C-alpha angles and dihedrals in degrees: 000000000000089000100046104019104033096157093054091042092069088075090053089054089048089054091047090052087055091054105274118146115234119204120185122198114194140126088239132050098240133172088281094053091048089061099039127101089229130018114200112199112210136183107250112259099025104093094118089059088053094046091044088052090054091048090051090049090054095046099041091049097043092242099138117118090251099190092050093044095050096046103034108032137054091249092119096048115112122229129219117277094239094058111119124193133214085262088064099042103035096251104339130095122224115276099046114156117201094193095058099028089231144095129262103212105204094109093050092069132110119263110264095003132087114223111204112216114183150343106321086030094143085073091053110170100026107129094219090054091051090051092047092052089050093049095049091057099222098173092176097046093172105032109219097342142071123258121285116262117218110209099007090179089060094057111120121225135180107198091188085068090221101111107111091227098046114113092249093059092042088054092050092052094043094054097032092108094047091097128158087259092052091047089054092050096046102036102027091236111141112242094239091054092049092050091049089053093046092050093048094051097045096042087053094050115079142089092303102036139041135195127215130205119210115191129188126223087265089077089067096048097086135090084250096038096129090050090053088062091043092054090053087049091054093050093046093049092049090052095044094244100133122092092011128107112265093021136084136087113280120202108211107215125220091230142000104285109026085114091051092050090057094045098053086021147232092183119112097224102047140066121212115300092025094289107158120245113255120250123232095222101053107017106071091142141025089251093056091047094051091043091053100044108028127077133233091224134041129028091300085073085079091063093118092061091049091048097045090047090052092049089051089051091052100043106017115187091005089066109081137156088251092063096037090258089290092296089151089063091068116098116243126232106246099174147319105329096165121138099271095039087054089054089055090049088054091051090049092051093244097112107061104173135033139187119209115198115176092336128112105190093165086079106357102060129069117276094015091193090061088049093054095043089050092051089048087060095057129101092219139004127193115200120188116186146127094251138030093266127189092260088067097047107033090107091068107025108018125124091261089061090053092049095047093244091115133035118200090224090053097055111098097191115117105216121202117194114198118182114234133212121246121237090260088059099058141045120245147102135280122209108208136199095283092052091258121147114214121183121225125195126218111262099187138001115263114259124255115326094349113128137184122255088246092054093049098050095040095052094040087055091046092052094048092048091051091053090052096042096113096042121126095183117120091223090066097049096089090059096041093048096050117119098247103152100120114149121238134210143192131028092303098049094241109190117237111263089193091061090052090052090048090055091048089052091048139210143227125258090271093052100257114144117252119234103196142016086241086075096058115115132203095217097076096259093117133052122200128164094204120010097208090056092053106128099035088109097034116155089015090286126124096241091185090065095060115120107172110166116252090241090066098054142034124289094265086062097213092175097061106091118318128274125209130270108038092327091292110159094195123041121223089011091161082084089067088076128059121251090273089056096253122129111262086235136351089244091059099037110144113145126357144169116270102203094188092054094037093228144095114256140164143113096316138037103280112246091219140071098290097224099038106117121219090245093055113123118184118248116237111281096025115152139211115346090350088067091064119088126231089263098054106099099170095078098174089060117086091230096036091237133122105245117234086171122036113215092183141005103063125083099209107048146318091249132039111254128181114257125169119248119265086265115033134163091220139042121254106271094194102051142013087238103090101190138027096279093212096053117129118246132181102213091205132136092238090057108046120165131224117242110263138218110345096340116134110277096021090114088068088070101035102156132083114236127201132176129212148161131261127219092235096055133047125225111293092001101252092124097040116026090067092056115089097212095052092042089054091052094051105017104164143036108255142175126222119222135166120250088248092056092045089056093046094048098036096244125161124213109256089006124112129275132189116217117199137191132163088272103052148315130255137181129229139168114262121245108187106199142159087228087085111068127197109235130213102227127171103324099331146060113257122204125199129215112204121206130182111217103211102100136099140147098275132074133033097303110046136178145132117302124243091221092069083079102045127094140218101247103132145195105261095221103052101010096236121159125251098236100142101064123039138127129246146157122243126200134173122264137038123304122260118264131233119351089351089076089058091050092051093052091045089053090054091049091050093050091047093044091236116177135163088272098051110123095359100111111115094203122046139179132219089267090056097249127135 
């Protein structure tokens, strides 16, 4: 966090000055670790083993927050008798299907209750439906909510937590072998360091104290990335650290509005507010869409109101009850259209055109060669950026031109470069890590032809609509009926960002601004561009622009910016009070039930129906939020509980389990299953994998490789490598190695090294440092090679890109690359030039026996076979 989020890290240091304990888990000793009370070195790609070890420490020592766990989680819920765990199937869960490379989830369900898991969920259990869900790539099957429960009143629970099939006992068995000794052997963390960490976390998690986890984007960049976050969720729920002040799991974002770009969103499989995209095969009408993806209980039961209000924001007066509020205008999700699947579509000639906005895949995305070859197969490419990044010039100066694999005159892609405005050159809002919208005002006009994103998309839409103005074709109606009447100002006709925020906030039929998502209706009388943002323009005031000093408001600071939803600063904060509505302790009082006033009150906006008493129990047949009791704080879940175990919604298992990365220097010590069986792979010649574990040829790539960011540079370098001061601070691409690895590989400090994988070879300056520690793992010593990923061939500071080495094996839930844990070889000297680099890589492949099939088996055995 100190390295990649230095502004936010100041508050960590303030907490530390007040007595907080700071623990840093990282393969390297970074700026954060240097300031921490405890640095925990870990082998890259093994965090689930560590988190599982902490879960086992909690459960085996009876350290769970029992009152919280029984009341607020699904620990007491009983599972079906046919569920089998990884302990039963040596690393697989029940329901694995070899023919589809995916799980059928019937056996994961609760006893007595159907848990609906995806579009087509009413046919839960049908094999063809399971295959269809897998093929359409809906990573967020349920948007922002948990799965729908059919027959909630039939769900069986044992609140003594003794039933052998209750979630609590299943957890204990699942993590029983994740002992301190096993953590040491898998992660390389010494037992005494692990126990010091475990004691610190558990001693700080009780009625009076809470512990927070802050994870960086790197936690997601694994073939089990979603399960990393799930494992942290399990631990935090067991310790009572969710929904309470000072607790939670904080996702540190790579820049200011990554959170906003998922909320509104820029993701292919979601609509604003985490509404799922409709399917063409099962969602012929709005009613079918809502029936499939809403829930009978919990706040997601109001999905129709959220969806209809969105459709009214999109199409205004054209959206009526008679035409299903223009539901037919929405595009349907026809498959996996995630970033890397799109690259494959480019390579196949299916994707013909591409817009790049603030992305530099030629150096910033995994397997950069595949990215460039994909772009070379397009008809047209539009690049909008501050600088002439590599993704705009690869056709004339990329590595493939140097190697002779690509000739500029042979590239048919027409590339348009359009200069973009920086954030200081435009109005708008950021949504930061803690879901808070903050408004920023334009400081200066953008130079020359540079334009804001809002200008570009508004005027592109305006021009397209003008060209279609006389059309009578039904296919053009969605564009022509869009609400596109934003006012413009200034010499450049800049659209009003405030008006866009107003539309996102929403209004009633008579034009009055809405103040809460609770006001949204399903009859077309409200319009709202993103239901979770409803209220950000309440009372006709830009709430995101508020900047009241902290000295003039309470410590939660509700009048600084605006946090979704409803300006709540802490989600699920009903859990900060006990089942009777009293604070767990005075020290941690946050919201509580005021019996005299008959309402929830406190320091924050209660994340609960304000007048629902703790002793409320729903009558039979109650729906939506009224079906949740007064002790169900997780109001987006159909059962109101925090899920320690996930019966539906994830494609790779109901519980996090340790699997080795796609490329690992060691075999999996916990299971015969080496990798996440459901991981996504390309099986293409341009994306070959190194042998893993003890497979033949794995010794050719003996070292662990991890990538990371530096404080002085930003992501793919487009905002920093063109700046002289930052380029002077970090002038060259380098690799970090331990003194022991330097001796073993013959590397010289400040000399050159060549790093090789089955994809490519790059060169980097050598930094020999004690910040990289050799780790005793399994029966061998494992060395790490650390690579920052900011460099490319353009700008002031240039160098080879780390993403030449990475591959396209992905997390199956959200399709994110595994760039934080690979294997490689490292050798002294500069890499070969031109075709010689190809020959070097081919020699490595030959010696390792690498083919298109290497590492692509879904299911493995202890011996490493398919």
